[in-house]
N, CA, C and O of each residue as an XYZ file, in Angstrom:
308
protein
N      23.002     -8.214     -4.678
C      23.272     -8.686     -3.145
C      21.861     -8.945     -2.566
O      20.948     -8.485     -3.252
N      21.553     -9.512     -1.576
C      20.980    -10.459     -0.877
C      21.039     -9.838      0.761
O      21.895    -10.309      1.509
N      20.191     -8.876      1.223
C      19.829     -8.954      2.698
C      19.374     -9.595      3.625
O      19.761     -9.527      4.791
N      18.270    -10.469      3.080
C      17.572    -11.818      3.267
C      17.204    -12.569      2.878
O      17.588    -13.208      1.898
N      16.262    -12.727      3.601
C      15.744    -14.592      2.940
C      14.042    -14.735      3.563
O      13.421    -14.408      4.575
N      13.774    -15.446      2.240
C      11.574    -15.263      2.655
C      11.812    -16.970      3.073
O      12.413    -17.812      2.405
N      11.373    -17.082      3.919
C      11.224    -18.775      4.791
C       9.386    -18.355      4.904
O       8.714    -17.354      5.155
N       9.207    -19.426      4.639
C       7.159    -19.651      4.512
C       6.805    -18.073      4.334
O       6.298    -17.508      5.303
N       6.985    -17.525      3.451
C       6.195    -16.305      3.017
C       6.731    -15.039      4.215
O       5.904    -14.184      4.532
N       8.342    -14.996      4.917
C       8.092    -14.464      5.847
C       9.576    -13.593      5.158
O      10.268    -13.886      4.183
N       9.639    -12.849      5.788
C      11.109    -11.829      4.891
C      11.876    -11.751      6.555
O      11.571    -11.207      7.616
N      12.729    -12.402      6.196
C      13.584    -12.566      7.493
C      15.274    -11.786      7.349
O      15.938    -11.948      6.325
N      15.784    -10.954      8.537
C      16.689    -10.510      8.340
C      17.943    -11.453      9.123
O      17.410    -11.471     10.232
N      18.927    -12.057      9.270
C      19.280    -12.963     10.637
C      18.425    -13.954     10.137
O      18.218    -14.605      9.113
N      17.667    -13.674     12.247
C      17.221    -14.814     12.429
C      15.119    -13.794     12.874
O      14.241    -14.451     13.434
N      14.944    -12.693     12.560
C      14.176    -12.035     12.637
C      13.068    -11.405     11.650
O      13.363    -10.521     10.846
N      11.926    -11.870     11.763
C      11.193    -11.406     10.995
C      11.117     -9.621     10.407
O      11.164     -8.814     11.336
N      11.019     -9.069      9.121
C      11.213     -7.968      9.292
C       9.516     -7.380      8.316
O       8.979     -6.279      8.188
N       9.264     -8.406      7.951
C       7.975     -8.157      6.848
C       7.822     -9.853      6.275
O       8.491    -10.878      6.404
N       6.435     -9.437      5.525
C       5.741    -10.815      4.854
C       5.784    -10.395      3.172
O       5.718     -9.287      2.639
N       5.883    -11.362      2.758
C       5.351    -11.635      1.065
C       3.917    -12.519      1.310
O       3.591    -13.533      1.927
N       3.122    -11.284      0.255
C       1.387    -11.386      0.311
C       1.123    -11.730     -1.168
O       1.551    -10.980     -2.046
N       0.468    -12.783     -1.449
C       0.087    -13.194     -2.547
C      -1.118    -12.267     -2.561
O      -1.941    -12.308     -1.646
N      -1.243    -11.346     -3.693
C      -2.636    -10.522     -3.349
C      -3.789    -11.203     -4.714
O      -4.973    -11.538     -4.690
N      -3.124    -11.190     -5.406
C      -3.488    -11.966     -6.366
C      -3.231    -12.803     -7.683
O      -2.218    -12.695     -8.375
N      -4.189    -13.572     -7.907
C      -3.784    -15.200     -8.930
C      -2.533    -14.284     -9.897
O      -2.362    -13.075    -10.053
N      -1.820    -15.466    -10.411
C      -1.367    -15.262    -11.617
C      -0.024    -13.504    -11.223
O       0.941    -13.315    -11.962
N      -0.239    -12.832    -10.378
C       0.296    -11.566     -9.952
C       1.850    -11.779     -9.394
O       1.945    -12.685     -8.566
N       2.861    -11.204     -9.666
C       3.277    -11.063     -8.323
C       3.159    -11.224     -6.969
O       1.995    -10.890     -6.744
N       3.966    -11.721     -5.327
C       3.908    -11.445     -5.241
C       4.157     -9.444     -3.865
O       5.233     -8.867     -3.709
N       3.225     -9.142     -3.426
C       3.943     -7.903     -2.621
C       4.631     -7.647     -1.026
O       4.114     -7.978      0.041
N       5.448     -7.218     -1.154
C       5.636     -7.392      0.381
C       5.912     -6.187      0.900
O       6.274     -5.145      0.353
N       5.567     -6.617      2.709
C       5.035     -5.569      3.700
C       5.673     -5.903      4.889
O       5.655     -6.925      5.575
N       6.382     -4.565      5.021
C       6.910     -4.130      6.310
C       6.048     -3.073      6.655
O       5.228     -2.450      5.980
N       6.566     -2.946      8.450
C       5.940     -2.038      9.078
C       6.419     -0.198      8.928
O       7.438      0.213      8.374
N       5.684      0.384      9.386
C       6.221      1.534      8.689
C       6.182      2.765     10.327
O       6.232      2.154     11.395
N       6.116      4.049     10.406
C       6.718      4.565     11.810
C       4.698      3.922     12.235
O       3.611      3.842     11.664
N       5.717      3.449     14.413
C       4.516      3.457     15.252
C       3.151      2.488     14.345
O       1.967      2.805     14.238
N       3.937      1.124     13.738
C       2.658     -0.137     13.211
C       3.008     -1.152     13.844
O       4.014     -0.952     14.524
N       2.668     -1.980     13.891
C       3.479     -3.172     14.755
C       3.504     -3.838     12.827
O       3.079     -3.249     11.833
N       4.310     -5.526     12.940
C       4.225     -5.976     11.905
C       3.327     -6.597     11.375
O       3.010     -6.811     10.205
N       2.708     -7.036     12.903
C       1.437     -8.227     12.147
C       0.070     -6.787     11.523
O      -0.617     -6.813     10.502
N       0.125     -5.665     12.663
C      -0.591     -4.886     11.967
C      -0.861     -4.483     10.764
O      -1.934     -4.500     10.161
N       0.541     -3.986     10.328
C       0.529     -4.068      8.962
C       0.466     -5.166      8.115
O       0.189     -4.674      7.021
N       0.573     -6.507      7.971
C      -0.136     -7.535      7.132
C      -1.128     -7.914      7.435
O      -1.617     -8.843      6.792
N      -2.028     -7.181      8.859
C      -3.699     -7.486      8.632
C      -4.099     -6.119      7.645
O      -4.947     -6.234      6.760
N      -3.623     -5.253      7.819
C      -4.017     -3.721      7.210
C      -4.414     -4.094      5.772
O      -5.356     -3.911      5.001
N      -3.106     -4.768      5.804
C      -2.605     -4.880      4.435
C      -3.322     -5.877      3.663
O      -3.410     -5.547      2.480
N      -4.062     -7.397      4.049
C      -5.091     -8.139      4.119
C      -6.170     -8.106      3.912
O      -6.802     -8.946      3.272
N      -6.846     -6.514      4.732
C      -7.930     -6.576      4.333
C      -8.022     -5.761      3.607
O      -9.215     -5.943      3.364
N      -7.561     -4.334      2.544
C      -7.387     -4.403      2.220
C      -7.449     -4.182      0.359
O      -7.792     -3.491     -0.601
N      -6.781     -5.451      0.890
C      -6.459     -6.562     -0.712
C      -7.145     -7.625     -1.643
O      -6.721     -8.455     -2.446
N      -8.887     -7.094     -1.012
C      -9.878     -8.677     -1.620
C     -10.465     -7.654     -2.703
O     -11.549     -7.999     -3.174
N     -10.241     -7.153     -2.900
C     -10.718     -6.413     -4.402
C     -10.278     -6.630     -5.181
O      -9.699     -5.551     -5.310
N      -9.853     -7.384     -6.292
C      -9.599     -8.254     -6.820
C      -8.130     -7.222     -7.941
O      -7.791     -7.403     -9.110
N      -7.609     -6.186     -6.884
C      -6.092     -5.670     -7.592
C      -4.792     -6.357     -7.074
O      -4.657     -6.774     -5.923
N      -4.091     -6.409     -7.806
C      -2.764     -6.851     -6.946
C      -2.519     -6.033     -5.538
O      -2.213     -6.568     -4.473
N      -2.781     -4.157     -5.828
C      -2.408     -3.514     -4.772
C      -3.629     -3.526     -3.610
O      -4.776     -3.954     -3.481
N      -2.997     -3.053     -3.137
C      -3.534     -3.138     -1.729
C      -5.098     -1.812     -2.635
O      -4.741     -0.874     -3.348
N      -6.353     -2.044     -2.403
C      -6.776     -0.142     -2.496
C      -6.686      1.212     -2.246
O      -6.907      2.303     -2.771
N      -6.322      0.765     -1.358
C      -6.027      2.787     -1.001
C      -4.490      3.059     -2.137
O      -4.231      4.073     -2.785
N      -3.847      2.015     -2.068
C      -2.600      2.071     -3.392
C      -3.138      2.566     -4.545
O      -2.786      3.547     -5.201
N      -4.287      1.563     -4.779
C      -4.808      1.524     -6.048
C      -5.189      2.473     -6.009
O      -4.173      2.963     -6.502
N      -5.783      3.279     -5.860
C      -6.856      4.090     -6.196
C      -5.539      5.576     -6.123
O      -5.724      6.497     -6.919
N      -4.423      5.652     -5.239
C      -3.882      6.325     -5.671
C      -2.821      6.153     -6.810
O      -2.096      7.054     -7.231
N      -2.852      4.501     -7.360
C      -1.752      4.497     -8.443
C      -2.937      5.077     -9.851
O      -2.590      5.475    -10.963
N      -4.131      4.965     -9.398
C      -4.825      5.513    -10.248
C      -5.241      7.588    -10.759
O      -5.427      8.170    -11.828
N      -5.217      7.929     -9.604
C      -5.222      9.190     -9.723
C      -3.686      9.957    -10.170
O      -3.521     11.015    -10.777
N      -2.428      8.770     -9.496
C      -1.116     10.164    -10.393
C      -1.503      9.464    -11.604
O      -1.437     10.369    -12.436
N      -1.913      8.281    -12.302
C      -1.959      7.995    -13.551
C      -2.882      9.517    -14.645
O      -2.698      9.958    -15.779
N      -3.677      9.796    -13.714
C      -4.848     10.841    -14.119
C      -3.978     11.951    -14.170
O      -3.864     12.638    -15.185
N      -3.225     12.204    -12.895
C      -2.601     13.310    -13.532
C      -1.194     14.094    -14.176
O      -0.648     15.152    -14.492
N      -1.118     12.579    -14.075
C       0.592     12.149    -15.300
C      -0.491     13.031    -16.555
O      -0.316     14.197    -16.907
N      -1.055     12.557    -16.812
C      -1.774     12.959    -18.070
C      -2.307     13.724    -18.398
O      -2.123     13.648    -19.613
N      -3.098     14.761    -18.189
C      -3.186     16.117    -17.715
C      -2.099     16.620    -17.691
O      -1.978     17.212    -18.764
N      -0.694     16.816    -16.747
C       0.622     17.655    -16.901
C       1.174     17.920    -18.258
O       1.679     19.010    -18.529
N       1.067     16.700    -19.333
C       1.348     16.134    -20.710
C       1.159     17.140    -21.714
O       1.340     16.870    -22.901
Protein backbone atom coordinates (compact mmCIF):
# COMPACT_ATOMS: atom_id res chain seq x y z
CA UNK A 1 0.00 0.00 0.00
CA UNK A 2 1.44 3.35 -1.01
CA UNK A 3 0.30 6.64 0.46
CA UNK A 4 2.48 8.94 -1.57
CA UNK A 5 5.20 9.17 -4.13
CA UNK A 6 8.74 10.50 -4.50
CA UNK A 7 9.43 13.12 -7.19
CA UNK A 8 12.74 15.00 -7.35
CA UNK A 9 13.56 13.90 -3.77
CA UNK A 10 10.26 15.34 -2.50
CA UNK A 11 7.73 13.14 -0.69
CA UNK A 12 4.32 13.99 -2.13
CA UNK A 13 0.91 13.05 -0.86
CA UNK A 14 -1.47 14.14 -3.54
CA UNK A 15 0.03 17.38 -4.82
CA UNK A 16 1.38 18.51 -1.44
CA UNK A 17 5.03 18.15 -0.36
CA UNK A 18 5.09 16.39 3.00
CA UNK A 19 8.80 15.55 3.31
CA UNK A 20 12.14 15.04 1.62
CA UNK A 21 14.34 12.10 0.70
CA UNK A 22 17.94 12.87 1.70
CA UNK A 23 21.04 10.92 0.78
CA UNK A 24 23.28 11.50 3.80
CA UNK A 25 26.03 8.97 3.07
CA UNK A 26 27.31 7.36 -0.09
CA UNK A 27 26.37 3.67 -0.48
CA UNK A 28 23.64 3.96 2.19
CA UNK A 29 19.90 4.04 1.80
CA UNK A 30 18.40 7.52 2.02
CA UNK A 31 16.62 8.88 5.07
CA UNK A 32 13.23 10.56 4.93
CA UNK A 33 12.63 13.86 6.66
CA UNK A 34 9.28 15.35 7.54
CA UNK A 35 8.33 18.13 9.95
CA UNK A 36 7.27 17.59 13.52
CA UNK A 37 5.39 19.77 15.98
CA UNK A 38 5.93 23.51 15.44
CA UNK A 39 8.67 23.14 12.81
CA UNK A 40 8.33 23.85 9.12
CA UNK A 41 9.13 21.47 6.31
CA UNK A 42 12.05 23.60 5.13
CA UNK A 43 13.47 24.04 8.66
CA UNK A 44 13.34 20.28 9.31
CA UNK A 45 15.25 19.68 6.06
CA UNK A 46 17.82 22.39 6.84
CA UNK A 47 18.48 21.09 10.37
CA UNK A 48 18.83 17.51 9.15
CA UNK A 49 21.27 18.52 6.41
CA UNK A 50 23.29 20.60 8.87
CA UNK A 51 23.73 17.70 11.30
CA UNK A 52 24.34 15.08 8.59
CA UNK A 53 27.87 16.06 7.61
CA UNK A 54 29.73 13.87 10.10
CA UNK A 55 30.23 10.74 7.99
CA UNK A 56 27.28 8.85 9.49
CA UNK A 57 24.03 7.91 7.79
CA UNK A 58 21.99 9.39 10.63
CA UNK A 59 22.22 13.04 11.68
CA UNK A 60 24.72 13.46 14.53
CA UNK A 61 22.18 13.80 17.41
CA UNK A 62 20.40 10.60 16.32
CA UNK A 63 23.73 8.81 15.83
CA UNK A 64 24.78 9.68 19.39
CA UNK A 65 21.39 8.61 20.79
CA UNK A 66 21.59 5.31 18.91
CA UNK A 67 25.09 4.58 20.26
CA UNK A 68 23.93 5.40 23.80
CA UNK A 69 20.86 3.14 23.45
CA UNK A 70 23.06 0.25 22.31
CA UNK A 71 25.34 0.73 25.35
CA UNK A 72 22.31 0.77 27.65
CA UNK A 73 20.92 -2.36 26.01
CA UNK A 74 24.22 -4.19 26.55
CA UNK A 75 24.21 -3.10 30.22
CA UNK A 76 20.72 -4.51 30.77
CA UNK A 77 21.58 -7.97 29.39
